[in-house]
TINU-294925 format. One record per residue (C-alpha): x, y, z; residue number from 1; residue in three letters. Coordinates in Angstrom, 3 decimals, padded with zeros to 6 digits, always signed. Last residue first. Example, Ala and Ser with C-alpha at 12.3 -4.5 7.8 and 13.67 -1.06 7.14 Angstrom:
REM residues 2
<site><px>+013.670</px><py>-001.060</py><pz>+007.140</pz><nr>2</nr><rest>SER</rest></site>
<site><px>+012.300</px><py>-004.500</py><pz>+007.800</pz><nr>1</nr><rest>ALA</rest></site>
END
This chain:
REM residues 85
<site><px>-007.073</px><py>+005.256</py><pz>-008.921</pz><nr>85</nr><rest>UNK</rest></site>
<site><px>-006.536</px><py>+002.824</py><pz>-006.703</pz><nr>84</nr><rest>UNK</rest></site>
<site><px>-002.214</px><py>+004.227</py><pz>-006.686</pz><nr>83</nr><rest>UNK</rest></site>
<site><px>-002.714</px><py>+007.321</py><pz>-004.679</pz><nr>82</nr><rest>UNK</rest></site>
<site><px>-004.953</px><py>+005.972</py><pz>-001.711</pz><nr>81</nr><rest>UNK</rest></site>
<site><px>-004.084</px><py>+002.505</py><pz>-001.281</pz><nr>80</nr><rest>UNK</rest></site>
<site><px>+000.131</px><py>+003.232</py><pz>-001.648</pz><nr>79</nr><rest>UNK</rest></site>
<site><px>-000.397</px><py>+006.294</py><pz>+000.858</pz><nr>78</nr><rest>UNK</rest></site>
<site><px>-002.934</px><py>+005.129</py><pz>+003.454</pz><nr>77</nr><rest>UNK</rest></site>
<site><px>-001.697</px><py>+001.406</py><pz>+004.644</pz><nr>76</nr><rest>UNK</rest></site>
<site><px>+001.752</px><py>+001.349</py><pz>+003.610</pz><nr>75</nr><rest>UNK</rest></site>
<site><px>+002.775</px><py>+004.512</py><pz>+003.533</pz><nr>74</nr><rest>UNK</rest></site>
<site><px>+001.574</px><py>+005.281</py><pz>+006.802</pz><nr>73</nr><rest>UNK</rest></site>
<site><px>+003.329</px><py>+001.940</py><pz>+007.963</pz><nr>72</nr><rest>UNK</rest></site>
<site><px>+007.076</px><py>+003.137</py><pz>+006.603</pz><nr>71</nr><rest>UNK</rest></site>
<site><px>+006.497</px><py>+006.436</py><pz>+007.884</pz><nr>70</nr><rest>UNK</rest></site>
<site><px>+005.810</px><py>+005.021</py><pz>+011.200</pz><nr>69</nr><rest>UNK</rest></site>
<site><px>+008.608</px><py>+002.640</py><pz>+011.245</pz><nr>68</nr><rest>UNK</rest></site>
<site><px>+010.722</px><py>+005.960</py><pz>+010.372</pz><nr>67</nr><rest>UNK</rest></site>
<site><px>+009.706</px><py>+007.729</py><pz>+012.597</pz><nr>66</nr><rest>UNK</rest></site>
<site><px>+010.413</px><py>+005.005</py><pz>+015.412</pz><nr>65</nr><rest>UNK</rest></site>
<site><px>+013.753</px><py>+004.531</py><pz>+013.960</pz><nr>64</nr><rest>UNK</rest></site>
<site><px>+014.481</px><py>+008.278</py><pz>+014.230</pz><nr>63</nr><rest>UNK</rest></site>
<site><px>+012.913</px><py>+008.369</py><pz>+017.650</pz><nr>62</nr><rest>UNK</rest></site>
<site><px>+015.005</px><py>+005.780</py><pz>+019.357</pz><nr>61</nr><rest>UNK</rest></site>
<site><px>+018.426</px><py>+007.342</py><pz>+017.798</pz><nr>60</nr><rest>UNK</rest></site>
<site><px>+017.461</px><py>+010.951</py><pz>+019.046</pz><nr>59</nr><rest>UNK</rest></site>
<site><px>+016.584</px><py>+009.292</py><pz>+022.409</pz><nr>58</nr><rest>UNK</rest></site>
<site><px>+020.275</px><py>+007.967</py><pz>+022.662</pz><nr>57</nr><rest>UNK</rest></site>
<site><px>+020.863</px><py>+005.733</py><pz>+026.044</pz><nr>56</nr><rest>UNK</rest></site>
<site><px>+024.604</px><py>+005.035</py><pz>+025.953</pz><nr>55</nr><rest>UNK</rest></site>
<site><px>+025.435</px><py>+002.202</py><pz>+028.096</pz><nr>54</nr><rest>UNK</rest></site>
<site><px>+021.805</px><py>+001.000</py><pz>+028.265</pz><nr>53</nr><rest>UNK</rest></site>
<site><px>+022.009</px><py>+000.536</py><pz>+024.531</pz><nr>52</nr><rest>UNK</rest></site>
<site><px>+019.915</px><py>+001.462</py><pz>+021.893</pz><nr>51</nr><rest>UNK</rest></site>
<site><px>+021.264</px><py>+000.064</py><pz>+018.291</pz><nr>50</nr><rest>UNK</rest></site>
<site><px>+017.586</px><py>-001.820</py><pz>+018.385</pz><nr>49</nr><rest>UNK</rest></site>
<site><px>+015.696</px><py>+001.099</py><pz>+017.316</pz><nr>48</nr><rest>UNK</rest></site>
<site><px>+017.985</px><py>+001.484</py><pz>+014.112</pz><nr>47</nr><rest>UNK</rest></site>
<site><px>+017.263</px><py>-002.327</py><pz>+013.528</pz><nr>46</nr><rest>UNK</rest></site>
<site><px>+013.624</px><py>-001.776</py><pz>+013.560</pz><nr>45</nr><rest>UNK</rest></site>
<site><px>+013.488</px><py>+001.664</py><pz>+011.609</pz><nr>44</nr><rest>UNK</rest></site>
<site><px>+015.742</px><py>-000.546</py><pz>+009.196</pz><nr>43</nr><rest>UNK</rest></site>
<site><px>+013.112</px><py>-003.034</py><pz>+008.953</pz><nr>42</nr><rest>UNK</rest></site>
<site><px>+010.528</px><py>-000.750</py><pz>+008.164</pz><nr>41</nr><rest>UNK</rest></site>
<site><px>+012.668</px><py>+001.099</py><pz>+005.767</pz><nr>40</nr><rest>UNK</rest></site>
<site><px>+013.002</px><py>-002.117</py><pz>+003.859</pz><nr>39</nr><rest>UNK</rest></site>
<site><px>+009.472</px><py>-003.445</py><pz>+004.154</pz><nr>38</nr><rest>UNK</rest></site>
<site><px>+008.478</px><py>-000.110</py><pz>+002.425</pz><nr>37</nr><rest>UNK</rest></site>
<site><px>+011.094</px><py>-000.020</py><pz>-000.387</pz><nr>36</nr><rest>UNK</rest></site>
<site><px>+010.834</px><py>-004.287</py><pz>-000.700</pz><nr>35</nr><rest>UNK</rest></site>
<site><px>+006.570</px><py>-003.913</py><pz>-000.913</pz><nr>34</nr><rest>UNK</rest></site>
<site><px>+007.054</px><py>-000.650</py><pz>-003.357</pz><nr>33</nr><rest>UNK</rest></site>
<site><px>+009.218</px><py>-002.369</py><pz>-005.750</pz><nr>32</nr><rest>UNK</rest></site>
<site><px>+007.401</px><py>-005.363</py><pz>-005.939</pz><nr>31</nr><rest>UNK</rest></site>
<site><px>+003.877</px><py>-003.352</py><pz>-006.405</pz><nr>30</nr><rest>UNK</rest></site>
<site><px>+005.243</px><py>-001.577</py><pz>-008.879</pz><nr>29</nr><rest>UNK</rest></site>
<site><px>+006.927</px><py>-004.617</py><pz>-010.651</pz><nr>28</nr><rest>UNK</rest></site>
<site><px>+004.026</px><py>-006.147</py><pz>-010.448</pz><nr>27</nr><rest>UNK</rest></site>
<site><px>+002.129</px><py>-003.407</py><pz>-012.261</pz><nr>26</nr><rest>UNK</rest></site>
<site><px>-000.996</px><py>-002.391</py><pz>-010.286</pz><nr>25</nr><rest>UNK</rest></site>
<site><px>-004.908</px><py>-003.354</py><pz>-010.146</pz><nr>24</nr><rest>UNK</rest></site>
<site><px>-007.530</px><py>-002.856</py><pz>-012.421</pz><nr>23</nr><rest>UNK</rest></site>
<site><px>-009.700</px><py>-001.446</py><pz>-009.489</pz><nr>22</nr><rest>UNK</rest></site>
<site><px>-013.016</px><py>-002.457</py><pz>-008.475</pz><nr>21</nr><rest>UNK</rest></site>
<site><px>-015.294</px><py>-003.856</py><pz>-011.153</pz><nr>20</nr><rest>UNK</rest></site>
<site><px>-018.601</px><py>-004.505</py><pz>-010.086</pz><nr>19</nr><rest>UNK</rest></site>
<site><px>-020.052</px><py>-001.377</py><pz>-011.632</pz><nr>18</nr><rest>UNK</rest></site>
<site><px>-018.888</px><py>-002.781</py><pz>-015.137</pz><nr>17</nr><rest>UNK</rest></site>
<site><px>-020.413</px><py>-005.859</py><pz>-014.816</pz><nr>16</nr><rest>UNK</rest></site>
<site><px>-023.464</px><py>-004.409</py><pz>-014.133</pz><nr>15</nr><rest>UNK</rest></site>
<site><px>-023.545</px><py>-002.216</py><pz>-017.186</pz><nr>14</nr><rest>UNK</rest></site>
<site><px>-023.092</px><py>-004.962</py><pz>-019.371</pz><nr>13</nr><rest>UNK</rest></site>
<site><px>-025.699</px><py>-006.913</py><pz>-018.393</pz><nr>12</nr><rest>UNK</rest></site>
<site><px>-027.992</px><py>-003.909</py><pz>-018.509</pz><nr>11</nr><rest>UNK</rest></site>
<site><px>-026.994</px><py>-003.978</py><pz>-022.585</pz><nr>10</nr><rest>UNK</rest></site>
<site><px>-027.562</px><py>-007.693</py><pz>-022.885</pz><nr>9</nr><rest>UNK</rest></site>
<site><px>-030.835</px><py>-007.040</py><pz>-021.577</pz><nr>8</nr><rest>UNK</rest></site>
<site><px>-031.983</px><py>-004.534</py><pz>-023.344</pz><nr>7</nr><rest>UNK</rest></site>
<site><px>-030.171</px><py>-006.166</py><pz>-026.827</pz><nr>6</nr><rest>UNK</rest></site>
<site><px>-032.569</px><py>-009.476</py><pz>-025.868</pz><nr>5</nr><rest>UNK</rest></site>
<site><px>-035.877</px><py>-007.330</py><pz>-025.312</pz><nr>4</nr><rest>UNK</rest></site>
<site><px>-035.467</px><py>-005.949</py><pz>-028.652</pz><nr>3</nr><rest>UNK</rest></site>
<site><px>-035.888</px><py>-008.808</py><pz>-030.180</pz><nr>2</nr><rest>UNK</rest></site>
<site><px>-033.066</px><py>-011.172</py><pz>-031.604</pz><nr>1</nr><rest>UNK</rest></site>
END
């Protein structure tokens, strides 16, 4: 095997390492995070749905809205930031 072939093989291995973006998360961790964040979001929608015209509670609505916002923040910002390392 000539030196040229060895150098080409080394460059090819270096290029393959550059193309790897992430090892990914485990299946169990992904399922648990999906379930928790979806439950938080659905719970927020449920709490916001408890508002009626007979008893309009702004605090209840704001609590449900906060639950939904935290679930969306966790899904689209915190999970990719901390688990992609």
